[in-house]
VMD Tcl script that builds the backbone (N, CA, C; Angstrom):
set m [mol new atoms 87]
animate dup $m
set s [atomselect $m all]
$s set {name element resname resid chain x y z} {
  {N N MET 1 A 81.393 71.544 113.906}
  {CA C MET 1 A 82.094 71.985 112.996}
  {C C MET 1 A 83.436 72.477 113.617}
  {N N ASN 2 A 84.476 72.342 112.693}
  {CA C ASN 2 A 85.908 72.586 113.469}
  {C C ASN 2 A 86.113 74.121 113.243}
  {N N PHE 3 A 87.362 74.462 113.897}
  {CA C PHE 3 A 87.810 75.719 113.795}
  {C C PHE 3 A 87.898 76.162 112.354}
  {N N ILE 4 A 88.554 75.554 111.486}
  {CA C ILE 4 A 88.696 76.022 110.147}
  {C C ILE 4 A 87.368 76.347 109.410}
  {N N GLN 5 A 86.274 75.381 109.514}
  {CA C GLN 5 A 85.013 75.751 108.762}
  {C C GLN 5 A 84.435 76.785 109.510}
  {N N VAL 6 A 84.399 77.160 110.973}
  {CA C VAL 6 A 84.080 78.444 111.311}
  {C C VAL 6 A 84.725 79.610 110.900}
  {N N ILE 7 A 85.665 79.637 110.816}
  {CA C ILE 7 A 86.371 80.785 110.157}
  {C C ILE 7 A 86.076 80.976 108.656}
  {N N PHE 8 A 86.124 79.970 107.982}
  {CA C PHE 8 A 85.651 80.059 106.659}
  {C C PHE 8 A 84.374 80.568 106.450}
  {N N LEU 9 A 83.172 80.278 107.185}
  {CA C LEU 9 A 81.899 80.675 107.268}
  {C C LEU 9 A 82.031 82.196 107.673}
  {N N ILE 10 A 82.634 82.396 108.705}
  {CA C ILE 10 A 82.687 83.903 108.996}
  {C C ILE 10 A 83.230 84.781 107.989}
  {N N THR 11 A 84.151 84.383 107.209}
  {CA C THR 11 A 84.955 85.069 106.190}
  {C C THR 11 A 83.963 85.289 105.147}
  {N N ALA 12 A 83.298 84.168 104.650}
  {CA C ALA 12 A 82.209 84.080 103.485}
  {C C ALA 12 A 81.188 85.045 103.891}
  {N N ALA 13 A 80.603 85.050 104.861}
  {CA C ALA 13 A 79.415 86.130 105.467}
  {C C ALA 13 A 80.037 87.549 105.125}
  {N N ALA 14 A 81.360 87.667 105.855}
  {CA C ALA 14 A 81.779 88.952 105.682}
  {C C ALA 14 A 81.955 89.549 104.494}
  {N N LEU 15 A 82.299 88.623 103.381}
  {CA C LEU 15 A 82.542 89.090 102.076}
  {C C LEU 15 A 81.242 89.144 101.388}
  {N N LEU 16 A 80.165 88.332 101.599}
  {CA C LEU 16 A 78.908 88.758 101.341}
  {C C LEU 16 A 78.297 90.089 101.486}
  {N N VAL 17 A 78.413 90.558 102.881}
  {CA C VAL 17 A 77.930 91.800 103.522}
  {C C VAL 17 A 78.580 92.800 102.476}
  {N N TYR 18 A 79.872 92.683 102.750}
  {CA C TYR 18 A 80.703 93.700 102.080}
  {C C TYR 18 A 80.217 94.023 100.598}
  {N N LEU 19 A 80.188 92.750 99.821}
  {CA C LEU 19 A 79.788 92.954 98.268}
  {C C LEU 19 A 78.407 93.652 98.162}
  {N N PHE 20 A 77.454 93.280 99.259}
  {CA C PHE 20 A 76.090 93.790 99.202}
  {C C PHE 20 A 76.287 95.292 99.310}
  {N N PHE 21 A 76.778 95.804 100.235}
  {CA C PHE 21 A 76.879 97.424 100.327}
  {C C PHE 21 A 77.594 98.010 99.047}
  {N N VAL 22 A 78.790 97.305 98.526}
  {CA C VAL 22 A 79.395 97.878 97.454}
  {C C VAL 22 A 78.221 97.972 96.442}
  {N N LEU 23 A 77.583 97.107 96.085}
  {CA C LEU 23 A 76.559 96.977 94.837}
  {C C LEU 23 A 75.363 98.240 95.360}
  {N N MET 24 A 74.949 98.271 96.737}
  {CA C MET 24 A 73.944 98.952 97.316}
  {C C MET 24 A 74.282 100.850 96.717}
  {N N LYS 25 A 75.695 100.705 97.135}
  {CA C LYS 25 A 76.376 102.104 97.057}
  {C C LYS 25 A 76.505 102.448 95.400}
  {N N GLY 26 A 76.752 101.418 94.805}
  {CA C GLY 26 A 77.167 101.599 93.526}
  {C C GLY 26 A 78.687 101.966 93.362}
  {N N GLU 27 A 79.375 101.756 93.994}
  {CA C GLU 27 A 81.009 101.942 94.404}
  {C C GLU 27 A 81.787 100.676 93.802}
  {N N GLU 28 A 82.613 100.951 92.996}
  {CA C GLU 28 A 83.774 99.697 92.768}
  {C C GLU 28 A 84.950 100.211 93.323}
  {N N LEU 29 A 85.286 99.270 94.445}
  {CA C LEU 29 A 86.712 99.650 95.236}
  {C C LEU 29 A 87.712 98.483 94.726}
}
mol reanalyze $m
mol bondsrecalc $m
mol representation Tube
mol addrep $m
């Protein structure tokens, strides 16, 4: 994989984790 793909995967994973915690807490930010 190239650099851009790695950055995209890391960003996507971070967003998924963030959304998961927001849904678990029931908070809308």
